[in-house]
Each structure stands twice: as structure tokens, then as C-alpha cells.
C-alpha positions in Angstrom: -74.5 101.6 30.4 -75.6 98.0 31.4 -73.2 96.5 28.8 -70.2 98.7 29.8 -70.8 97.9 33.5 -71.1 94.2 32.6 -67.7 94.3 30.9 -66.2 96.0 34.0 -67.7 93.5 36.3 -66.3 90.5 34.4 -62.8 92.2 34.0 -62.6 93.0 37.8 -63.8 89.5 38.8 -61.2 87.9 36.6 -58.5 90.1 38.0 -59.7 89.3 41.5 -59.0 85.6 40.8 -55.6 86.5 39.3 -54.7 88.5 42.4 -55.9 85.6 44.8 -54.0 82.9 42.9 -51.0 85.2 42.8 -50.7 84.8 39.0 -49.0 87.2 36.5 -49.5 90.8 37.3 -51.3 91.9 34.2 -52.1 95.3 33.0 -54.5 94.3 30.3 -58.2 94.8 29.9 -58.8 92.0 27.4 -61.4 89.6 29.0 -60.2 86.9 26.5 -56.5 87.2 27.8 -57.6 87.4 31.5 -59.8 84.3 31.0 -56.8 82.4 29.6 -54.8 83.3 32.8 -57.5 82.1 35.2 -58.8 79.1 33.4 -56.3 76.7 35.0 -57.4 77.8 38.4 -61.1 78.7 38.0 -63.7 76.7 36.1 -65.6 79.3 34.1 -68.2 78.2 31.4 -67.6 81.3 29.2 -69.4 82.2 26.0 -66.5 83.3 23.9 -68.9 85.3 21.6 -70.1 87.3 24.6 -66.5 87.7 25.7 -65.5 89.1 22.4 -68.5 91.4 22.3 -67.7 92.7 25.9 -64.0 93.3 24.9 -65.2 95.4 21.9 -67.2 97.5 24.4 -64.2 98.4 26.4 -62.1 99.4 23.5 -64.8 101.6 22.2 -65.9 103.0 25.5 -62.4 104.7 26.0 -63.6 107.4 23.7 -66.0 110.2 24.7 -69.5 109.7 23.5 -69.1 105.9 22.8 -69.5 104.7 26.4 -71.1 101.3 26.3 -71.4 101.1 22.5 -70.7 98.0 20.4 -69.0 98.5 16.9 -72.5 98.6 15.3 -74.0 101.1 18.0 -75.9 100.8 21.1 -76.5 97.2 22.3 -80.0 95.9 22.1 -82.1 95.2 25.1 -81.5 91.4 24.5 -77.7 92.0 24.3 -77.9 94.0 27.6 -79.8 91.2 29.3 -77.2 88.6 28.1 -74.3 90.8 29.3 -75.8 91.3 32.7 -76.6 87.7 33.2 -73.1 86.6 32.0 -71.5 89.1 34.2 -73.6 88.0 37.3 -72.7 84.3 36.5 -68.9 85.0 36.2 -68.8 87.2 39.4 -70.8 84.6 41.3 -68.6 81.7 40.0 -65.3 83.5 41.0 -66.8 84.5 44.4 -67.6 80.9 45.2 -64.3 79.7 44.0 -62.4 82.4 46.1 -64.4 81.6 49.1 -63.6 78.0 48.8 -60.0 78.6 48.3 -59.9 80.8 51.4 -61.6 78.1 53.5 -58.9 75.6 52.3 -56.0 77.9 53.1 
């Protein structure tokens, strides 16, 4: 569950930045694609391997019984900790950028 919610937190944070900067309206869930859209506006030190793994979580989680599973099964505790840490970092980074933008506007 931690891994699935980490994917959702990163996705929603990236979409918040897209909304704030009035970028393309996107109906995608791919973190890689969302990251490409916000990168010109928000500096994010993204681990592309984690982005790829989290993307796979979302695709597989759409099917009952697979919620939060990686292609090879349940994420390890180490993976869950990395996902959680990464999601927190992305969320905090985007929050800081959006707060700074609002102060400038």
C-alpha cells in the first residue's frame, strides 16, 4: 500500500504544478510524462529508476488483487521506504515552488 500511495502522491503533486503553471491539461498517469511537462518550471531531482518503478505500480494496480504490486510481486520494505522518501521529497519540493510562486504573483 505504501508504494501505491507514493505513486499517487507523486502524480498528484506533479499535476498540482501543472495546474498552477497553467500548462497543458493532461489526462495521463505516467509520472515520466508528467515530469517532462513540469521540468521547465519546477526543478526536481528525480530518480528515473524510481519513476519507472512507480509508473509500473499504477498500471498494475488498476486490476483487482494487484494493488501496489510491482511486476515481480510485492515491493520489498527497502523499495517501500525508497518510494515513501521519494514521494515526500517530490511533494515538499513542489509545495515549496508553488508557495514561492504565489508569493511572487
